[in-house]
PLY file of the C-alpha trace (Angstrom):
ply
format ascii 1.0
element vertex 402
property float x
property float y
property float z
element edge 401
property int vertex1
property int vertex2
end_header
0.00 0.00 0.00
1.18 3.54 -0.66
0.02 4.89 2.70
2.98 5.32 4.99
1.75 7.42 7.91
0.95 6.03 11.36
-0.90 7.98 14.04
0.12 6.86 17.53
-2.39 7.46 20.33
-1.74 7.14 24.06
-5.10 7.69 25.73
-5.32 8.41 29.44
-8.41 8.96 31.55
-8.36 12.71 30.85
-5.65 13.09 28.23
-4.53 12.03 24.77
-0.91 12.12 23.68
-0.36 11.72 19.96
2.32 11.56 17.30
2.02 11.29 13.53
4.96 9.54 11.87
5.97 8.84 8.28
7.33 5.31 8.29
9.27 5.74 5.05
11.97 7.39 7.13
10.50 7.21 10.67
10.21 10.99 10.73
7.76 12.80 12.97
5.25 14.98 11.16
3.40 16.26 14.24
3.23 15.73 17.99
0.77 16.94 20.57
-1.16 16.58 23.79
-4.73 17.14 24.87
-5.16 17.34 28.63
-7.91 17.91 31.17
-10.52 16.32 28.90
-14.01 16.76 30.37
-13.18 20.11 31.93
-13.83 23.69 30.91
-10.08 24.33 31.17
-8.95 21.63 28.73
-5.84 22.43 26.68
-4.43 21.27 23.36
-0.77 21.69 22.44
0.15 20.84 18.83
3.57 21.02 17.18
3.66 20.62 13.36
7.19 19.28 12.91
6.89 18.62 9.16
6.38 22.28 8.30
8.61 23.68 11.00
5.80 26.00 12.09
5.50 27.16 15.66
3.65 25.20 18.32
-0.05 26.06 18.54
-1.91 26.03 21.86
-5.49 26.69 22.79
-7.75 26.11 25.77
-11.44 25.69 26.41
-14.06 23.04 26.97
-13.42 19.55 25.54
-16.29 17.33 26.60
-14.89 13.86 25.94
-12.32 11.84 24.02
-14.29 12.07 20.78
-14.23 15.85 21.00
-10.51 15.65 21.81
-9.70 13.53 18.75
-11.82 15.76 16.54
-9.80 18.72 17.83
-6.58 16.82 17.11
-7.82 16.02 13.60
-8.64 19.68 13.01
-5.14 20.72 14.05
-3.57 18.07 11.83
-5.80 19.18 8.93
-4.38 22.71 9.18
-1.05 21.18 8.22
-2.55 18.96 5.50
-2.23 15.91 7.75
-5.85 15.27 8.79
-7.31 11.94 9.85
-9.13 11.72 6.52
-5.83 11.69 4.61
-5.32 8.68 2.30
-1.70 8.73 3.46
-2.78 7.46 6.89
-2.17 3.70 6.99
-3.33 2.90 10.52
-3.72 4.13 14.07
-1.51 2.50 16.69
-2.79 2.50 20.26
-0.76 2.06 23.41
-2.58 -0.46 25.61
-1.07 -0.98 29.04
-2.23 -4.51 29.89
-2.54 -7.39 27.46
-2.27 -10.22 29.98
-0.89 -13.56 28.78
-3.06 -13.56 25.66
-1.50 -10.71 23.67
2.14 -11.40 22.89
2.51 -9.11 19.87
0.84 -6.13 18.17
-2.72 -7.00 17.24
-5.27 -5.63 14.79
-8.26 -4.64 16.92
-11.62 -6.32 16.43
-14.56 -7.02 18.74
-12.83 -10.04 20.32
-9.70 -8.00 21.06
-11.78 -5.22 22.60
-13.59 -7.76 24.78
-10.31 -9.21 26.05
-8.86 -5.77 26.84
-12.05 -5.04 28.74
-11.81 -8.36 30.58
-8.36 -7.29 31.81
-9.66 -4.12 33.47
-9.55 -5.68 36.98
-5.74 -6.00 36.71
-5.32 -2.57 35.08
-8.19 -0.43 36.40
-6.40 2.89 35.90
-5.21 2.31 32.35
-7.19 -0.18 30.27
-10.52 1.73 30.50
-8.87 4.87 29.13
-7.09 2.89 26.42
-10.43 1.38 25.40
-12.03 4.80 25.23
-9.32 6.00 22.87
-9.66 2.94 20.65
-13.44 3.16 20.38
-13.30 6.88 19.68
-10.76 6.38 16.89
-12.83 3.53 15.45
-15.87 5.79 15.35
-13.96 8.54 13.56
-12.20 6.21 11.07
-14.11 2.90 10.94
-12.39 2.01 7.65
-8.86 2.27 9.06
-6.91 -0.55 10.75
-6.57 0.07 14.47
-3.67 -1.73 16.13
-3.09 -2.38 19.83
0.53 -2.44 21.03
0.70 -3.78 24.57
3.08 -2.66 27.34
3.11 -6.22 28.62
3.78 -8.01 25.31
7.59 -7.86 25.38
7.63 -9.56 28.76
5.48 -12.55 27.75
8.68 -14.41 26.85
9.58 -14.71 30.54
9.84 -18.35 31.62
7.28 -19.58 34.13
10.02 -19.65 36.79
10.23 -15.85 36.50
6.58 -15.10 35.76
4.85 -17.08 38.51
4.48 -16.07 42.13
4.96 -18.79 44.75
1.30 -18.95 45.77
-1.34 -21.65 45.31
-1.47 -22.36 41.57
-5.25 -22.74 41.32
-5.85 -19.46 43.14
-3.29 -17.68 40.98
-4.76 -19.00 37.74
-8.33 -18.23 38.76
-7.51 -14.60 39.43
-4.82 -14.15 36.73
-2.15 -13.49 39.33
1.29 -13.59 37.77
4.12 -11.24 36.85
3.27 -9.40 33.62
5.74 -6.51 33.61
5.25 -3.08 32.02
7.17 -0.46 29.99
7.53 -3.25 27.43
7.65 -1.02 24.36
10.49 0.93 25.95
12.43 -2.18 26.95
11.98 -3.65 23.46
13.16 -0.47 21.74
16.09 0.19 24.06
17.37 -3.39 24.05
17.45 -3.39 20.23
18.98 0.09 20.09
21.70 -1.03 22.52
22.55 -4.00 20.31
22.77 -1.65 17.33
25.06 0.68 19.30
27.34 -2.29 19.94
27.30 -3.22 16.24
25.56 -6.53 16.87
22.22 -8.19 16.19
19.76 -8.28 19.13
19.87 -12.07 19.18
23.62 -11.94 19.80
23.65 -9.83 22.97
22.49 -9.94 26.58
21.33 -6.57 27.89
20.08 -5.19 31.20
17.70 -2.30 30.52
17.04 0.26 33.28
13.97 2.37 32.48
14.21 5.06 35.15
11.46 7.68 35.09
8.79 8.59 37.61
7.80 4.98 37.03
10.85 2.71 36.94
11.55 -0.84 35.84
14.44 -3.11 34.96
14.59 -6.00 32.54
16.98 -8.82 31.69
17.02 -9.40 27.93
18.76 -12.50 26.56
19.21 -12.58 22.80
16.43 -10.08 22.20
13.91 -11.83 24.48
12.91 -10.70 27.96
13.65 -13.34 30.60
12.85 -11.25 33.69
11.52 -7.83 34.62
11.02 -5.97 37.88
7.35 -4.95 37.65
4.81 -7.66 38.33
1.05 -8.08 38.40
0.92 -4.28 38.53
3.50 -1.50 38.07
3.95 -1.34 41.86
6.53 -4.11 42.19
10.26 -3.65 41.80
12.41 -0.53 41.92
11.88 2.52 44.13
9.92 4.99 41.98
8.75 8.57 42.14
5.61 7.83 44.15
5.52 3.98 44.27
7.17 1.88 46.93
8.44 -0.92 44.73
9.25 -4.21 46.50
7.56 -4.53 49.89
6.93 -7.29 52.42
3.25 -8.17 51.72
2.66 -8.37 55.47
3.10 -4.59 55.65
-0.37 -4.38 54.07
-1.86 -6.65 56.74
-0.12 -4.65 59.46
-1.46 -1.34 58.14
-4.96 -2.80 57.94
-4.94 -4.42 61.39
-2.81 -2.08 63.45
-3.06 1.13 61.43
-6.78 0.55 60.77
-6.30 1.72 57.18
-8.72 0.72 54.45
-7.64 -1.12 51.29
-8.19 2.09 49.33
-6.00 4.08 51.75
-3.21 1.49 51.56
-3.47 1.43 47.76
-3.11 5.22 47.68
-0.21 5.12 50.14
1.82 2.58 48.17
1.10 3.96 44.69
0.93 7.72 45.24
2.55 8.58 48.57
5.57 6.27 48.68
8.83 5.96 46.78
10.93 9.12 46.65
8.04 11.41 47.51
7.25 9.35 50.60
10.88 9.26 51.68
11.75 12.93 51.26
8.75 14.82 49.90
10.15 15.21 46.37
9.93 12.91 43.35
12.01 15.09 41.03
15.58 13.77 41.00
16.92 17.23 40.11
15.37 18.70 43.25
16.63 15.80 45.34
20.19 16.41 44.12
19.86 20.12 44.89
18.83 19.27 48.42
21.66 16.76 48.80
24.13 19.45 47.75
22.72 21.61 50.56
23.27 18.83 53.10
19.67 17.59 53.36
19.81 14.23 55.14
16.30 13.08 54.12
17.10 13.69 50.48
20.39 11.81 50.84
18.66 8.84 52.47
16.00 8.75 49.74
18.74 8.73 47.09
20.66 6.01 48.92
17.57 3.78 49.17
16.81 4.37 45.47
20.36 3.39 44.48
20.49 0.40 46.86
17.38 -1.14 45.26
18.64 -0.37 41.75
22.01 -1.95 42.43
20.32 -5.09 43.80
18.39 -5.53 40.56
21.48 -4.97 38.43
23.26 -7.72 40.36
20.26 -10.03 40.24
19.82 -9.66 36.49
23.54 -10.10 35.91
23.16 -13.45 37.70
20.02 -14.35 35.70
21.76 -13.66 32.39
25.12 -15.19 33.32
26.97 -12.98 30.87
26.11 -9.34 30.13
27.17 -7.43 27.02
25.58 -4.13 27.91
23.62 -2.12 30.46
21.39 0.65 29.12
20.00 3.57 31.11
16.88 5.18 29.67
13.84 7.41 30.41
13.87 10.76 32.22
16.15 9.90 35.14
18.18 7.27 33.33
18.95 9.60 30.42
19.60 12.78 32.37
20.81 12.01 35.92
24.54 11.31 35.67
24.89 10.87 39.48
22.31 8.06 39.42
24.21 6.19 36.70
27.51 6.64 38.52
26.17 5.57 41.90
24.25 2.57 40.53
27.42 0.99 39.15
29.89 2.15 41.79
31.66 -0.82 43.38
30.72 -3.23 40.60
34.05 -3.01 38.78
34.73 -6.71 39.42
31.69 -7.43 37.24
33.18 -5.36 34.43
30.86 -2.44 35.10
32.73 0.85 34.90
31.55 4.38 34.08
33.86 6.95 32.54
33.27 10.15 34.52
33.87 12.41 31.53
31.59 10.50 29.17
28.94 10.18 31.87
28.80 13.95 32.29
28.09 14.57 28.61
24.44 15.21 27.72
22.94 14.30 24.37
19.90 13.07 22.48
21.59 10.15 20.73
22.50 6.68 22.06
26.01 6.80 23.48
28.49 4.76 25.48
29.59 6.04 28.88
31.95 3.17 29.70
35.68 3.51 28.94
37.22 1.92 25.86
37.89 -1.77 26.40
35.34 -2.18 29.22
34.17 -5.76 29.60
30.53 -4.64 29.71
29.32 -1.69 27.67
27.40 0.91 29.68
25.11 3.03 27.52
22.62 5.86 27.69
19.87 5.14 25.16
16.99 7.62 24.85
13.77 5.66 24.68
11.21 6.18 21.93
8.00 4.35 22.76
5.99 6.18 20.11
8.40 5.15 17.36
8.29 1.58 18.68
4.48 1.56 18.56
4.50 3.05 15.06
7.12 0.56 13.87
5.18 -2.42 15.22
1.92 -1.08 13.82
3.34 -0.45 10.36
5.05 -3.86 10.28
1.65 -5.42 10.89
-0.49 -3.44 8.42
1.96 -1.70 6.10
1.86 -4.35 3.39
-1.89 -4.84 3.35
0 1
1 2
2 3
3 4
4 5
5 6
6 7
7 8
8 9
9 10
10 11
11 12
12 13
13 14
14 15
15 16
16 17
17 18
18 19
19 20
20 21
21 22
22 23
23 24
24 25
25 26
26 27
27 28
28 29
29 30
30 31
31 32
32 33
33 34
34 35
35 36
36 37
37 38
38 39
39 40
40 41
41 42
42 43
43 44
44 45
45 46
46 47
47 48
48 49
49 50
50 51
51 52
52 53
53 54
54 55
55 56
56 57
57 58
58 59
59 60
60 61
61 62
62 63
63 64
64 65
65 66
66 67
67 68
68 69
69 70
70 71
71 72
72 73
73 74
74 75
75 76
76 77
77 78
78 79
79 80
80 81
81 82
82 83
83 84
84 85
85 86
86 87
87 88
88 89
89 90
90 91
91 92
92 93
93 94
94 95
95 96
96 97
97 98
98 99
99 100
100 101
101 102
102 103
103 104
104 105
105 106
106 107
107 108
108 109
109 110
110 111
111 112
112 113
113 114
114 115
115 116
116 117
117 118
118 119
119 120
120 121
121 122
122 123
123 124
124 125
125 126
126 127
127 128
128 129
129 130
130 131
131 132
132 133
133 134
134 135
135 136
136 137
137 138
138 139
139 140
140 141
141 142
142 143
143 144
144 145
145 146
146 147
147 148
148 149
149 150
150 151
151 152
152 153
153 154
154 155
155 156
156 157
157 158
158 159
159 160
160 161
161 162
162 163
163 164
164 165
165 166
166 167
167 168
168 169
169 170
170 171
171 172
172 173
173 174
174 175
175 176
176 177
177 178
178 179
179 180
180 181
181 182
182 183
183 184
184 185
185 186
186 187
187 188
188 189
189 190
190 191
191 192
192 193
193 194
194 195
195 196
196 197
197 198
198 199
199 200
200 201
201 202
202 203
203 204
204 205
205 206
206 207
207 208
208 209
209 210
210 211
211 212
212 213
213 214
214 215
215 216
216 217
217 218
218 219
219 220
220 221
221 222
222 223
223 224
224 225
225 226
226 227
227 228
228 229
229 230
230 231
231 232
232 233
233 234
234 235
235 236
236 237
237 238
238 239
239 240
240 241
241 242
242 243
243 244
244 245
245 246
246 247
247 248
248 249
249 250
250 251
251 252
252 253
253 254
254 255
255 256
256 257
257 258
258 259
259 260
260 261
261 262
262 263
263 264
264 265
265 266
266 267
267 268
268 269
269 270
270 271
271 272
272 273
273 274
274 275
275 276
276 277
277 278
278 279
279 280
280 281
281 282
282 283
283 284
284 285
285 286
286 287
287 288
288 289
289 290
290 291
291 292
292 293
293 294
294 295
295 296
296 297
297 298
298 299
299 300
300 301
301 302
302 303
303 304
304 305
305 306
306 307
307 308
308 309
309 310
310 311
311 312
312 313
313 314
314 315
315 316
316 317
317 318
318 319
319 320
320 321
321 322
322 323
323 324
324 325
325 326
326 327
327 328
328 329
329 330
330 331
331 332
332 333
333 334
334 335
335 336
336 337
337 338
338 339
339 340
340 341
341 342
342 343
343 344
344 345
345 346
346 347
347 348
348 349
349 350
350 351
351 352
352 353
353 354
354 355
355 356
356 357
357 358
358 359
359 360
360 361
361 362
362 363
363 364
364 365
365 366
366 367
367 368
368 369
369 370
370 371
371 372
372 373
373 374
374 375
375 376
376 377
377 378
378 379
379 380
380 381
381 382
382 383
383 384
384 385
385 386
386 387
387 388
388 389
389 390
390 391
391 392
392 393
393 394
394 395
395 396
396 397
397 398
398 399
399 400
400 401
């Protein structure tokens, strides 16, 4: 088919992030965000990259996601890129939870929608919004292929020894309790980009990917396939995050309920929104935490130390899982920009071949780059993630030849 454009939609409960890409050269034609959908103070920010024109912003009432997508279409049309363009090959949707069933990008039909809906109990904050975005896009372009790209799909290659929790099997299966993992599109993209940086094929390298943003996760990738990841049934498990606790003794929940007389909802809010860095020191911005550390703030220092301790544990664990490691890649907001985090995470691991060159680590840039010294046994890299490009690439690979 001659159509080469893919519109990528990431629909939240009150927002829509979007990018329009031309897959002939993977270039971005437009990017934007609609936020505060359903409010009188909704805002749309649209940047037409293809024309080089200035960013356009406007505010006002946007009643629902359909109104939001119509507004997006109107902005795109001003640049000759509207949703009715014959150049548009498909719409790719980020869907957070695909369970065990969805292991790859999938053209959306009624059965796919029903399964995404059936997974709402394990992704109550995300899958409903993703469904809303899909149905809205289907209504606006019923003739166009709609493709779901799942955050969990990359992690479905985990062996059962890594994916199962050690609880009663029948209970676990009945309630779909297992480790699914998240940030999969990022881990897939970054692991492949790291292999490319090393001049090798993905199937020829073992990589530890550290996706460190407000949400944070680690993965062990052997020969291009995920064999373990830090997030589990939900994005709460694993590393210390901006507002999430990460790994926790499950009995803490019982203790808070029995002794603290907290409700399930209160505990849920505590662990997901009031824990992690913000719970430890009142800030979840690593830049602010470093500023406070420089001023001698002990709470900020302790929060940083706890964050690094957990991160270092996972690096060591995934080194052991993989046996041999060719590269470690830092990505996402903190991973790409916080040089002190990268330095501290690998400090003391020189015997494992993990060394950071201080000069290279201090350099900022938008391209994948090595920060380990020449001749290091394990390459240490900073690889900017690109989840939208990954979604577009997977979507176009599925429908581009139809």
